A tleap script that builds the chain and sets N, CA, C and O, in Angstrom:
source leaprc.protein.ff14SB
mol = sequence {
  NMET TRP LYS GLU PHE LYS GLU PHE ALA PHE
  LYS GLY ASN MET ILE ASP MET ALA VAL GLY
  ILE VAL ILE GLY ALA ALA PHE GLY LYS VAL
  ILE SER SER LEU VAL ASN ASP ILE ILE MET
  PRO PRO ILE GLY VAL LEU LEU GLY GLY VAL
  ASN PHE THR ASP LEU ALA ILE THR LEU LYS
  ALA ALA SER GLY ASP ASN PRO ALA VAL LEU
  TRP ARG TYR GLY ASN PHE ILE GLN THR LEU
  VAL ASP PHE LEU ILE VAL ALA LEU ALA ILE
  PHE PHE VAL VAL LYS ALA ILE ASN SER PHE
  GLN ARG GLN LYS GLU GLU GLU PRO ALA PRO
  PRO PRO ALA PRO SER PRO GLU VAL GLN LEU
  LEU GLU GLU ILE ARG ASP LEU LEU LYS GLN
  CLYS
}
set mol.1.N position { 9.006 37.638 -89.671 }
set mol.1.CA position { 8.846 35.981 -89.224 }
set mol.1.C position { 9.240 36.759 -87.800 }
set mol.1.O position { 8.459 37.503 -87.209 }
set mol.2.N position { 10.212 36.537 -87.485 }
set mol.2.CA position { 11.303 36.894 -86.253 }
set mol.2.C position { 10.366 37.489 -85.428 }
set mol.2.O position { 9.930 36.856 -84.466 }
set mol.3.N position { 9.888 38.935 -85.731 }
set mol.3.CA position { 9.240 39.718 -85.275 }
set mol.3.C position { 8.131 39.089 -84.657 }
set mol.3.O position { 7.963 38.925 -83.448 }
set mol.4.N position { 7.291 38.706 -85.710 }
set mol.4.CA position { 6.244 38.221 -84.959 }
set mol.4.C position { 5.975 37.352 -84.114 }
set mol.4.O position { 5.042 37.253 -83.317 }
set mol.5.N position { 7.343 36.359 -84.452 }
set mol.5.CA position { 7.528 35.555 -83.335 }
set mol.5.C position { 7.963 36.463 -81.490 }
set mol.5.O position { 7.445 36.553 -80.377 }
set mol.6.N position { 8.963 36.846 -82.071 }
set mol.6.CA position { 8.758 37.789 -80.741 }
set mol.6.C position { 7.654 38.173 -79.816 }
set mol.6.O position { 7.682 38.031 -78.593 }
set mol.7.N position { 6.624 38.703 -80.561 }
set mol.7.CA position { 5.623 39.555 -79.902 }
set mol.7.C position { 4.462 38.103 -79.231 }
set mol.7.O position { 3.805 37.987 -78.197 }
set mol.8.N position { 4.661 37.279 -80.339 }
set mol.8.CA position { 3.779 36.086 -79.625 }
set mol.8.C position { 4.162 35.701 -78.611 }
set mol.8.O position { 3.487 35.845 -77.592 }
set mol.9.N position { 5.928 34.816 -78.611 }
set mol.9.CA position { 6.377 34.520 -77.505 }
set mol.9.C position { 6.699 35.249 -75.925 }
set mol.9.O position { 6.953 34.690 -74.858 }
set mol.10.N position { 6.592 36.520 -76.210 }
set mol.10.CA position { 6.610 37.698 -75.161 }
set mol.10.C position { 5.989 38.474 -74.687 }
set mol.10.O position { 6.413 39.493 -74.143 }
set mol.11.N position { 4.535 38.044 -74.838 }
set mol.11.CA position { 3.180 38.539 -74.926 }
set mol.11.C position { 2.886 37.984 -73.290 }
set mol.11.O position { 3.166 36.909 -72.759 }
set mol.12.N position { 2.034 39.507 -72.630 }
set mol.12.CA position { 1.969 38.996 -71.092 }
set mol.12.C position { 0.888 37.573 -70.628 }
set mol.12.O position { 0.959 36.853 -69.632 }
set mol.13.N position { 0.142 37.547 -71.518 }
set mol.13.CA position { -0.214 36.031 -71.829 }
set mol.13.C position { 0.294 35.216 -71.618 }
set mol.13.O position { -0.176 34.351 -70.879 }
set mol.14.N position { 2.071 35.077 -72.442 }
set mol.14.CA position { 2.023 33.948 -72.848 }
set mol.14.C position { 2.957 33.356 -71.912 }
set mol.14.O position { 3.025 32.139 -71.743 }
set mol.15.N position { 3.824 34.369 -71.178 }
set mol.15.CA position { 3.865 34.674 -69.793 }
set mol.15.C position { 3.541 34.258 -68.893 }
set mol.15.O position { 4.230 33.402 -68.339 }
set mol.16.N position { 2.509 34.628 -68.433 }
set mol.16.CA position { 1.704 34.272 -67.059 }
set mol.16.C position { 1.436 32.898 -67.284 }
set mol.16.O position { 1.437 32.183 -66.283 }
set mol.17.N position { 1.143 32.231 -68.692 }
set mol.17.CA position { 0.427 30.619 -68.899 }
set mol.17.C position { 1.889 29.992 -68.459 }
set mol.17.O position { 1.931 29.115 -67.596 }
set mol.18.N position { 3.017 30.456 -69.057 }
set mol.18.CA position { 3.847 29.782 -68.717 }
set mol.18.C position { 3.923 29.332 -67.169 }
set mol.18.O position { 3.732 28.307 -66.514 }
set mol.19.N position { 4.225 30.382 -66.996 }
set mol.19.CA position { 3.955 30.114 -64.951 }
set mol.19.C position { 3.148 29.551 -64.714 }
set mol.19.O position { 3.664 28.699 -63.991 }
set mol.20.N position { 1.627 29.215 -64.790 }
set mol.20.CA position { 0.639 28.459 -64.789 }
set mol.20.C position { 1.278 27.214 -65.447 }
set mol.20.O position { 2.218 26.628 -64.909 }
set mol.21.N position { 0.980 26.998 -66.105 }
set mol.21.CA position { 1.658 25.171 -66.659 }
set mol.21.C position { 2.502 24.565 -65.345 }
set mol.21.O position { 2.180 23.666 -64.568 }
set mol.22.N position { 4.382 25.867 -65.417 }
set mol.22.CA position { 4.944 25.307 -64.589 }
set mol.22.C position { 4.088 25.166 -62.493 }
set mol.22.O position { 3.886 24.439 -61.520 }
set mol.23.N position { 3.960 26.378 -63.025 }
set mol.23.CA position { 2.477 25.923 -61.367 }
set mol.23.C position { 2.083 24.731 -61.056 }
set mol.23.O position { 2.281 24.001 -60.084 }
set mol.24.N position { 1.578 24.649 -61.886 }
set mol.24.CA position { 0.260 23.538 -62.163 }
set mol.24.C position { 1.129 21.843 -62.358 }
set mol.24.O position { 0.830 20.765 -61.845 }
set mol.25.N position { 2.259 22.197 -63.300 }
set mol.25.CA position { 2.683 20.644 -63.264 }
set mol.25.C position { 3.563 19.932 -61.312 }
set mol.25.O position { 3.547 18.806 -60.813 }
set mol.26.N position { 4.281 21.482 -60.722 }
set mol.26.CA position { 4.222 20.957 -59.665 }
set mol.26.C position { 3.294 20.478 -58.382 }
set mol.26.O position { 3.463 19.563 -57.575 }
set mol.27.N position { 2.114 21.588 -58.537 }
set mol.27.CA position { 0.535 21.323 -57.562 }
set mol.27.C position { 0.756 19.805 -57.800 }
set mol.27.O position { 0.903 19.016 -56.867 }
set mol.28.N position { 0.771 19.422 -59.190 }
set mol.28.CA position { 0.352 17.989 -59.920 }
set mol.28.C position { 1.243 16.901 -58.767 }
set mol.28.O position { 0.695 15.981 -58.161 }
set mol.29.N position { 2.214 17.141 -58.692 }
set mol.29.CA position { 3.223 16.331 -58.024 }
set mol.29.C position { 2.697 16.192 -56.849 }
set mol.29.O position { 2.657 14.995 -56.565 }
set mol.30.N position { 2.155 17.042 -55.800 }
set mol.30.CA position { 1.941 17.331 -54.822 }
set mol.30.C position { 0.766 16.400 -54.333 }
set mol.30.O position { 0.784 15.504 -53.489 }
set mol.31.N position { -0.181 16.842 -55.054 }
set mol.31.CA position { -1.302 15.703 -55.220 }
set mol.31.C position { -0.872 14.743 -54.948 }
set mol.31.O position { -0.750 14.265 -53.820 }
set mol.32.N position { -0.428 14.097 -56.443 }
set mol.32.CA position { -0.164 12.835 -56.605 }
set mol.32.C position { 0.087 11.910 -54.918 }
set mol.32.O position { -0.505 10.945 -54.435 }
set mol.33.N position { 1.426 12.905 -54.328 }
set mol.33.CA position { 2.707 12.402 -53.779 }
set mol.33.C position { 1.096 12.624 -52.130 }
set mol.33.O position { 1.150 11.799 -51.218 }
set mol.34.N position { 0.141 13.550 -52.092 }
set mol.34.CA position { -0.895 13.363 -50.914 }
set mol.34.C position { -2.105 11.992 -51.460 }
set mol.34.O position { -2.997 11.390 -50.862 }
set mol.35.N position { -1.778 11.954 -52.315 }
set mol.35.CA position { -2.904 10.632 -52.619 }
set mol.35.C position { -2.162 9.575 -52.131 }
set mol.35.O position { -2.491 8.919 -51.143 }
set mol.36.N position { -0.945 9.349 -52.944 }
set mol.36.CA position { -0.279 8.095 -53.043 }
set mol.36.C position { 0.343 7.678 -51.474 }
set mol.36.O position { 0.534 6.543 -51.039 }
set mol.37.N position { 0.579 8.956 -50.811 }
set mol.37.CA position { 1.548 8.438 -49.133 }
set mol.37.C position { 1.019 9.329 -48.717 }
set mol.37.O position { 1.837 10.205 -48.433 }
set mol.38.N position { -0.587 9.771 -48.385 }
set mol.38.CA position { -1.390 9.833 -47.331 }
set mol.38.C position { -2.766 9.438 -47.234 }
set mol.38.O position { -3.337 8.860 -46.309 }
set mol.39.N position { -3.233 9.866 -48.403 }
set mol.39.CA position { -4.386 9.086 -47.885 }
set mol.39.C position { -4.648 7.805 -48.876 }
set mol.39.O position { -5.845 7.519 -48.872 }
set mol.40.N position { -3.980 7.079 -49.600 }
set mol.40.CA position { -4.570 6.532 -50.090 }
set mol.40.C position { -3.802 4.692 -48.731 }
set mol.40.O position { -4.346 3.599 -48.569 }
set mol.41.N position { -2.818 5.092 -48.286 }
set mol.41.CA position { -2.528 4.031 -47.245 }
set mol.41.C position { -3.293 3.651 -46.157 }
set mol.41.O position { -3.294 2.507 -45.703 }
set mol.42.N position { -3.959 4.594 -45.714 }
set mol.42.CA position { -4.688 4.635 -44.712 }
set mol.42.C position { -6.340 3.525 -45.194 }
set mol.42.O position { -7.022 2.708 -44.576 }
set mol.43.N position { -6.364 3.944 -46.191 }
set mol.43.CA position { -7.491 3.525 -47.158 }
set mol.43.C position { -7.162 1.900 -47.751 }
set mol.43.O position { -7.738 0.825 -47.914 }
set mol.44.N position { -6.370 2.279 -47.863 }
set mol.44.CA position { -5.684 0.617 -48.230 }
set mol.44.C position { -5.580 -0.663 -46.856 }
set mol.44.O position { -5.734 -1.877 -46.987 }
set mol.45.N position { -5.304 0.025 -45.714 }
set mol.45.CA position { -4.911 -0.428 -44.623 }
set mol.45.C position { -6.592 -0.689 -44.092 }
set mol.45.O position { -7.039 -1.597 -43.392 }
set mol.46.N position { -7.261 0.428 -44.695 }
set mol.46.CA position { -9.572 -0.126 -43.759 }
set mol.46.C position { -9.871 -1.376 -44.872 }
set mol.46.O position { -10.692 -2.282 -44.730 }
set mol.47.N position { -8.957 -1.152 -46.021 }
set mol.47.CA position { -9.730 -2.971 -46.697 }
set mol.47.C position { -8.934 -4.223 -46.823 }
set mol.47.O position { -9.159 -5.180 -47.563 }
set mol.48.N position { -7.886 -4.036 -45.905 }
set mol.48.CA position { -7.646 -5.130 -45.284 }
set mol.48.C position { -5.879 -5.338 -45.438 }
set mol.48.O position { -5.416 -6.478 -45.433 }
set mol.49.N position { -5.167 -4.380 -45.545 }
set mol.49.CA position { -4.204 -4.222 -46.319 }
set mol.49.C position { -3.814 -3.751 -47.515 }
set mol.49.O position { -2.614 -3.633 -47.763 }
set mol.50.N position { -5.014 -3.338 -48.639 }
set mol.50.CA position { -4.755 -3.326 -50.158 }
set mol.50.C position { -3.848 -2.398 -50.409 }
set mol.50.O position { -3.990 -1.477 -49.605 }
set mol.51.N position { -2.388 -2.084 -51.659 }
set mol.51.CA position { -2.053 -1.210 -52.025 }
set mol.51.C position { -2.345 -1.222 -53.522 }
set mol.51.O position { -1.659 -1.751 -54.396 }
set mol.52.N position { -3.610 -0.470 -53.677 }
set mol.52.CA position { -4.303 -0.287 -55.119 }
set mol.52.C position { -3.129 0.121 -55.630 }
set mol.52.O position { -3.680 0.999 -56.294 }
set mol.53.N position { -1.617 0.302 -55.996 }
set mol.53.CA position { -0.667 0.281 -57.026 }
set mol.53.C position { -0.440 -1.484 -57.516 }
set mol.53.O position { 0.225 -1.762 -58.513 }
set mol.54.N position { -0.900 -2.232 -56.911 }
set mol.54.CA position { -0.557 -3.414 -57.019 }
set mol.54.C position { -1.770 -4.572 -57.421 }
set mol.54.O position { -1.872 -5.764 -57.713 }
set mol.55.N position { -2.548 -3.435 -57.233 }
set mol.55.CA position { -3.911 -4.044 -57.634 }
set mol.55.C position { -3.817 -4.560 -59.446 }
set mol.55.O position { -3.293 -3.630 -60.059 }
set mol.56.N position { -4.118 -5.566 -60.263 }
set mol.56.CA position { -4.018 -6.072 -61.400 }
set mol.56.C position { -4.707 -7.398 -61.511 }
set mol.56.O position { -5.065 -8.234 -60.682 }
set mol.57.N position { -4.786 -7.288 -63.098 }
set mol.57.CA position { -5.246 -8.737 -63.078 }
set mol.57.C position { -4.374 -9.206 -64.415 }
set mol.57.O position { -4.083 -8.363 -65.264 }
set mol.58.N position { -4.036 -10.381 -64.533 }
set mol.58.CA position { -3.064 -11.448 -65.182 }
set mol.58.C position { -3.762 -11.453 -66.530 }
set mol.58.O position { -4.731 -12.211 -66.583 }
set mol.59.N position { -3.476 -10.760 -67.645 }
set mol.59.CA position { -4.254 -11.465 -69.057 }
set mol.59.C position { -3.459 -12.374 -69.495 }
set mol.59.O position { -3.900 -13.285 -70.195 }
set mol.60.N position { -2.011 -12.281 -69.128 }
set mol.60.CA position { -1.187 -13.463 -70.272 }
set mol.60.C position { -0.183 -13.722 -69.236 }
set mol.60.O position { 0.645 -12.819 -69.114 }
set mol.61.N position { -0.043 -14.793 -68.414 }
set mol.61.CA position { 1.092 -15.080 -67.846 }
set mol.61.C position { 2.443 -14.622 -68.180 }
set mol.61.O position { 2.380 -13.772 -69.068 }
set mol.62.N position { 3.799 -14.898 -67.752 }
set mol.62.CA position { 5.187 -14.766 -68.178 }
set mol.62.C position { 5.251 -15.477 -68.540 }
set mol.62.O position { 4.615 -16.414 -68.058 }
set mol.63.N position { 6.156 -15.713 -69.837 }
set mol.63.CA position { 6.755 -16.998 -70.471 }
set mol.63.C position { 8.095 -16.679 -70.798 }
set mol.63.O position { 8.442 -15.649 -71.375 }
set mol.64.N position { 8.924 -17.697 -70.368 }
set mol.64.CA position { 10.352 -17.567 -70.537 }
set mol.64.C position { 10.961 -15.688 -70.708 }
set mol.64.O position { 11.150 -15.198 -69.595 }
set mol.65.N position { 11.208 -14.849 -71.717 }
set mol.65.CA position { 12.192 -13.960 -72.134 }
set mol.65.C position { 10.698 -12.998 -71.848 }
set mol.65.O position { 11.104 -11.924 -71.403 }
set mol.66.N position { 9.626 -12.976 -71.906 }
set mol.66.CA position { 8.578 -12.165 -72.181 }
set mol.66.C position { 7.390 -11.946 -70.707 }
set mol.66.O position { 6.449 -12.683 -70.413 }
set mol.67.N position { 7.715 -11.071 -70.214 }
set mol.67.CA position { 6.975 -10.607 -69.314 }
set mol.67.C position { 5.841 -11.066 -69.136 }
set mol.67.O position { 5.511 -11.907 -69.972 }
set mol.68.N position { 4.737 -10.715 -67.959 }
set mol.68.CA position { 3.443 -11.040 -68.162 }
set mol.68.C position { 2.994 -9.574 -68.929 }
set mol.68.O position { 3.715 -8.580 -69.017 }
set mol.69.N position { 1.466 -9.734 -69.509 }
set mol.69.CA position { 1.091 -8.290 -69.431 }
set mol.69.C position { -0.219 -8.670 -68.510 }
set mol.69.O position { -0.873 -9.705 -68.640 }
set mol.70.N position { -0.448 -7.712 -67.633 }
set mol.70.CA position { -1.320 -7.050 -66.561 }
set mol.70.C position { -2.370 -6.113 -67.477 }
set mol.70.O position { -2.473 -5.412 -68.483 }
set mol.71.N position { -2.938 -6.571 -66.521 }
set mol.71.CA position { -4.733 -5.104 -66.600 }
set mol.71.C position { -4.312 -4.400 -65.447 }
set mol.71.O position { -4.808 -4.873 -64.424 }
set mol.72.N position { -3.730 -3.643 -65.304 }
set mol.72.CA position { -3.774 -2.752 -63.728 }
set mol.72.C position { -4.818 -1.540 -64.006 }
set mol.72.O position { -4.832 -0.411 -64.497 }
set mol.73.N position { -5.457 -2.232 -63.551 }
set mol.73.CA position { -6.962 -1.224 -63.039 }
set mol.73.C position { -6.466 -0.569 -61.471 }
set mol.73.O position { -7.239 0.350 -61.198 }
set mol.74.N position { -5.635 -0.723 -60.597 }
set mol.74.CA position { -5.042 -0.401 -59.341 }
set mol.74.C position { -4.492 1.100 -59.737 }
set mol.74.O position { -4.698 2.156 -59.139 }
set mol.75.N position { -3.871 0.907 -60.709 }
set mol.75.CA position { -3.213 2.106 -61.182 }
set mol.75.C position { -3.708 3.381 -61.735 }
set mol.75.O position { -3.165 4.486 -61.762 }
set mol.76.N position { -5.334 2.827 -62.349 }
set mol.76.CA position { -6.767 3.599 -62.856 }
set mol.76.C position { -6.696 4.199 -60.996 }
set mol.76.O position { -5.886 4.963 -60.471 }
set mol.77.N position { -7.495 3.716 -60.595 }
set mol.77.CA position { -7.797 4.087 -59.385 }
set mol.77.C position { -7.236 4.703 -58.543 }
set mol.77.O position { -7.997 5.363 -57.835 }
set mol.78.N position { -5.593 4.809 -58.179 }
set mol.78.CA position { -4.591 5.384 -57.953 }
set mol.78.C position { -4.784 7.272 -58.909 }
set mol.78.O position { -5.107 8.307 -58.327 }
set mol.79.N position { -4.465 7.140 -60.405 }
set mol.79.CA position { -5.233 8.259 -61.053 }
set mol.79.C position { -6.298 8.700 -60.960 }
set mol.79.O position { -6.395 9.920 -60.828 }
set mol.80.N position { -7.452 7.904 -60.990 }
set mol.80.CA position { -8.561 8.630 -60.881 }
set mol.80.C position { -9.176 9.313 -59.273 }
set mol.80.O position { -10.235 9.930 -59.152 }
set mol.81.N position { -8.226 9.011 -58.189 }
set mol.81.CA position { -8.414 9.719 -56.958 }
set mol.81.C position { -7.691 11.062 -57.188 }
set mol.81.O position { -8.216 12.173 -57.117 }
set mol.82.N position { -6.537 10.814 -57.446 }
set mol.82.CA position { -5.569 11.944 -57.666 }
set mol.82.C position { -6.232 13.015 -58.756 }
set mol.82.O position { -6.395 14.152 -58.313 }
set mol.83.N position { -6.490 12.858 -59.645 }
set mol.83.CA position { -8.025 13.436 -60.893 }
set mol.83.C position { -9.261 13.808 -59.389 }
set mol.83.O position { -9.706 14.955 -59.442 }
set mol.84.N position { -9.488 13.431 -58.852 }
set mol.84.CA position { -10.772 14.218 -58.072 }
set mol.84.C position { -10.245 15.134 -57.153 }
set mol.84.O position { -10.691 16.281 -57.181 }
set mol.85.N position { -9.073 14.732 -56.061 }
set mol.85.CA position { -8.534 16.121 -55.001 }
set mol.85.C position { -8.310 17.114 -56.240 }
set mol.85.O position { -9.100 18.056 -56.284 }
set mol.86.N position { -7.391 17.041 -57.204 }
set mol.86.CA position { -7.057 17.930 -58.141 }
set mol.86.C position { -7.883 18.640 -58.157 }
set mol.86.O position { -7.802 19.755 -57.641 }
set mol.87.N position { -9.492 17.945 -59.091 }
set mol.87.CA position { -10.658 18.942 -59.665 }
set mol.87.C position { -11.066 19.806 -58.200 }
set mol.87.O position { -10.924 21.025 -58.104 }
set mol.88.N position { -11.574 18.966 -57.143 }
set mol.88.CA position { -11.783 19.414 -56.040 }
set mol.88.C position { -10.678 20.873 -55.498 }
set mol.88.O position { -11.256 21.889 -55.112 }
set mol.89.N position { -9.622 20.852 -55.512 }
set mol.89.CA position { -8.718 21.917 -55.047 }
set mol.89.C position { -9.111 23.017 -55.886 }
set mol.89.O position { -9.388 24.113 -55.399 }
set mol.90.N position { -9.152 22.775 -57.176 }
set mol.90.CA position { -9.272 23.451 -57.905 }
set mol.90.C position { -10.491 24.318 -58.309 }
set mol.90.O position { -10.501 25.328 -59.012 }
set mol.91.N position { -11.663 23.589 -57.607 }
set mol.91.CA position { -12.867 23.207 -57.760 }
set mol.91.C position { -12.888 25.296 -56.511 }
set mol.91.O position { -13.178 26.459 -56.795 }
set mol.92.N position { -12.473 24.678 -55.446 }
set mol.92.CA position { -12.631 25.865 -54.524 }
set mol.92.C position { -11.282 26.698 -54.492 }
set mol.92.O position { -11.131 27.268 -53.411 }
set mol.93.N position { -10.284 26.906 -55.393 }
set mol.93.CA position { -9.991 28.265 -55.778 }
set mol.93.C position { -10.482 28.715 -56.756 }
set mol.93.O position { -10.141 29.894 -56.856 }
set mol.94.N position { -11.253 28.341 -57.729 }
set mol.94.CA position { -12.244 28.859 -58.311 }
set mol.94.C position { -12.992 29.430 -57.565 }
set mol.94.O position { -13.081 30.637 -57.786 }
set mol.95.N position { -13.485 29.104 -56.883 }
set mol.95.CA position { -15.182 29.846 -56.204 }
set mol.95.C position { -14.378 30.356 -55.382 }
set mol.95.O position { -15.246 31.132 -54.981 }
set mol.96.N position { -13.431 30.647 -54.713 }
set mol.96.CA position { -12.870 31.467 -53.452 }
set mol.96.C position { -12.434 32.934 -54.549 }
set mol.96.O position { -12.485 34.054 -54.042 }
set mol.97.N position { -12.116 32.810 -55.699 }
set mol.97.CA position { -12.019 33.658 -56.813 }
set mol.97.C position { -13.257 34.467 -56.976 }
set mol.97.O position { -13.448 35.574 -56.472 }
set mol.98.N position { -13.854 33.981 -57.527 }
set mol.98.CA position { -15.029 34.051 -58.132 }
set mol.98.C position { -15.947 35.156 -56.885 }
set mol.98.O position { -16.637 36.160 -57.061 }
set mol.99.N position { -15.515 34.333 -55.520 }
set mol.99.CA position { -16.920 35.353 -54.824 }
set mol.99.C position { -16.213 35.939 -54.188 }
set mol.99.O position { -16.848 36.176 -53.160 }
set mol.100.N position { -14.757 36.578 -54.066 }
set mol.100.CA position { -14.162 37.860 -54.041 }
set mol.100.C position { -14.046 38.887 -55.325 }
set mol.100.O position { -13.920 40.090 -55.096 }
set mol.101.N position { -14.090 38.384 -56.716 }
set mol.101.CA position { -14.681 39.382 -57.435 }
set mol.101.C position { -16.389 39.143 -57.409 }
set mol.101.O position { -16.954 40.233 -57.492 }
set mol.102.N position { -16.694 38.775 -57.378 }
set mol.102.CA position { -18.835 39.158 -56.622 }
set mol.102.C position { -18.165 40.844 -55.605 }
set mol.102.O position { -18.390 42.032 -55.834 }
set mol.103.N position { -17.272 40.129 -54.437 }
set mol.103.CA position { -17.832 41.052 -53.234 }
set mol.103.C position { -17.071 42.869 -54.213 }
set mol.103.O position { -17.246 44.088 -54.235 }
set mol.104.N position { -16.356 41.938 -54.734 }
set mol.104.CA position { -15.540 44.049 -55.345 }
set mol.104.C position { -16.589 44.504 -56.228 }
set mol.104.O position { -16.749 45.723 -56.175 }
set mol.105.N position { -17.497 43.768 -57.179 }
set mol.105.CA position { -17.863 43.752 -58.239 }
set mol.105.C position { -19.662 44.914 -57.217 }
set mol.105.O position { -20.520 45.706 -57.607 }
set mol.106.N position { -19.344 44.350 -56.092 }
set mol.106.CA position { -21.101 44.674 -55.415 }
set mol.106.C position { -20.663 45.972 -54.470 }
set mol.106.O position { -21.476 46.805 -54.071 }
set mol.107.N position { -18.900 46.005 -54.112 }
set mol.107.CA position { -19.219 47.735 -53.415 }
set mol.107.C position { -20.126 48.943 -54.629 }
set mol.107.O position { -20.450 48.637 -55.777 }
set mol.108.N position { -20.289 49.836 -54.192 }
set mol.108.CA position { -20.583 51.205 -55.295 }
set mol.108.C position { -19.102 51.830 -55.453 }
set mol.108.O position { -18.205 51.812 -54.610 }
set mol.109.N position { -19.084 52.232 -56.388 }
set mol.109.CA position { -18.621 53.382 -57.176 }
set mol.109.C position { -18.356 54.276 -56.770 }
set mol.109.O position { -18.927 55.126 -57.453 }
set mol.110.N position { -17.692 54.830 -55.867 }
set mol.110.CA position { -17.968 56.619 -55.398 }
set mol.110.C position { -18.723 57.147 -56.498 }
set mol.110.O position { -18.566 56.535 -57.555 }
set mol.111.N position { -19.485 58.105 -56.517 }
set mol.111.CA position { -20.025 58.971 -57.457 }
set mol.111.C position { -19.093 59.890 -57.790 }
set mol.111.O position { -18.633 60.528 -56.843 }
set mol.112.N position { -18.539 60.226 -59.255 }
set mol.112.CA position { -18.207 61.407 -59.864 }
set mol.112.C position { -17.597 62.663 -59.020 }
set mol.112.O position { -17.696 62.200 -57.884 }
set mol.113.N position { -17.219 63.525 -58.913 }
set mol.113.CA position { -17.152 64.748 -58.234 }
set mol.113.C position { -17.849 65.460 -59.661 }
set mol.113.O position { -17.757 65.285 -60.876 }
set mol.114.N position { -18.741 66.542 -58.543 }
set mol.114.CA position { -19.398 67.257 -59.966 }
set mol.114.C position { -18.337 68.151 -60.412 }
set mol.114.O position { -17.545 68.813 -59.741 }
set mol.115.N position { -18.508 68.016 -61.991 }
set mol.115.CA position { -17.473 68.612 -63.028 }
set mol.115.C position { -17.889 70.327 -62.454 }
set mol.115.O position { -18.952 70.470 -61.851 }
set mol.116.N position { -16.644 71.998 -62.785 }
set mol.116.CA position { -17.200 73.181 -62.283 }
set mol.116.C position { -18.136 73.675 -62.579 }
set mol.116.O position { -18.620 74.448 -61.752 }
set mol.117.N position { -18.946 73.454 -64.066 }
set mol.117.CA position { -20.039 74.239 -64.249 }
set mol.117.C position { -21.015 73.276 -63.232 }
set mol.117.O position { -21.580 74.004 -62.414 }
set mol.118.N position { -21.214 72.460 -63.135 }
set mol.118.CA position { -22.361 71.877 -62.437 }
set mol.118.C position { -22.155 72.451 -60.945 }
set mol.118.O position { -23.155 72.790 -60.311 }
set mol.119.N position { -20.625 72.586 -60.267 }
set mol.119.CA position { -20.761 73.312 -59.140 }
set mol.119.C position { -20.679 74.787 -59.275 }
set mol.119.O position { -21.102 75.350 -58.265 }
set mol.120.N position { -20.277 75.572 -60.187 }
set mol.120.CA position { -21.161 76.975 -60.174 }
set mol.120.C position { -22.048 77.151 -60.314 }
set mol.120.O position { -22.394 78.289 -59.997 }
set mol.121.N position { -23.125 76.220 -60.881 }
set mol.121.CA position { -24.933 76.518 -61.338 }
set mol.121.C position { -25.005 76.030 -59.407 }
set mol.121.O position { -26.065 76.317 -58.849 }
set mol.122.N position { -24.348 75.622 -58.893 }
set mol.122.CA position { -24.896 75.080 -57.782 }
set mol.122.C position { -24.998 76.424 -56.800 }
set mol.122.O position { -25.977 76.972 -56.294 }
set mol.123.N position { -23.421 76.755 -56.740 }
set mol.123.CA position { -23.821 78.058 -55.926 }
set mol.123.C position { -24.378 78.656 -56.675 }
set mol.123.O position { -25.076 77.673 -56.927 }
set mol.124.N position { -24.830 79.512 -57.428 }
set mol.124.CA position { -25.731 79.904 -58.063 }
set mol.124.C position { -26.730 80.473 -57.764 }
set mol.124.O position { -27.138 81.629 -57.655 }
set mol.125.N position { -27.326 78.751 -57.556 }
set mol.125.CA position { -28.720 78.153 -57.106 }
set mol.125.C position { -28.586 78.870 -56.168 }
set mol.125.O position { -29.359 79.821 -56.060 }
set mol.126.N position { -27.431 78.624 -55.053 }
set mol.126.CA position { -27.987 78.733 -53.642 }
set mol.126.C position { -27.840 80.041 -53.271 }
set mol.126.O position { -28.336 80.634 -52.313 }
set mol.127.N position { -27.221 80.368 -53.997 }
set mol.127.CA position { -27.057 82.591 -53.474 }
set mol.127.C position { -28.843 82.600 -54.348 }
set mol.127.O position { -29.683 82.741 -53.459 }
set mol.128.N position { -29.425 82.504 -55.563 }
set mol.128.CA position { -30.687 82.664 -55.347 }
set mol.128.C position { -31.748 82.437 -54.334 }
set mol.128.O position { -32.445 83.172 -53.635 }
set mol.129.N position { -31.628 81.233 -54.494 }
set mol.129.CA position { -32.516 80.425 -52.441 }
set mol.129.C position { -32.506 81.716 -51.286 }
set mol.129.O position { -33.482 82.149 -50.673 }
set mol.130.N position { -30.849 82.253 -51.187 }
set mol.130.CA position { -30.805 83.053 -50.111 }
set mol.130.C position { -31.563 84.608 -50.104 }
set mol.130.O position { -31.807 85.515 -49.308 }
set mol.131.N position { -31.682 84.400 -50.986 }
set mol.131.CA position { -32.253 86.298 -51.384 }
set mol.131.C position { -33.842 85.521 -51.453 }
set mol.131.O position { -34.847 86.189 -51.695 }
savepdb mol mol.pdb
quit
């Protein structure tokens, strides 16, 4: 069982996937910061100083030690914008990779060199043509 686990855990694809997940998590943080710190503040100013994360509807007011129950639709808007930017970025990356692969596939491979037998037959043919 240990041998099977080692084969599974240390396959090249598994390591590549782990690296992709770590980079994806870091990319998600960068995109969240881009949306929260760069994109949404100007949009909020254009809409009259609205901070989207503060947008909420109170479903039940706070009473005593019980906090208010809020429907935070502003956080949903933030998350939706995050998702759209991540999806757009991934779309452009995949599009670039596919374009690169298509260019690679379109380059014709050079024809293989003729075998020694074919070269010999061509030499014989050329000698016969000369006579």
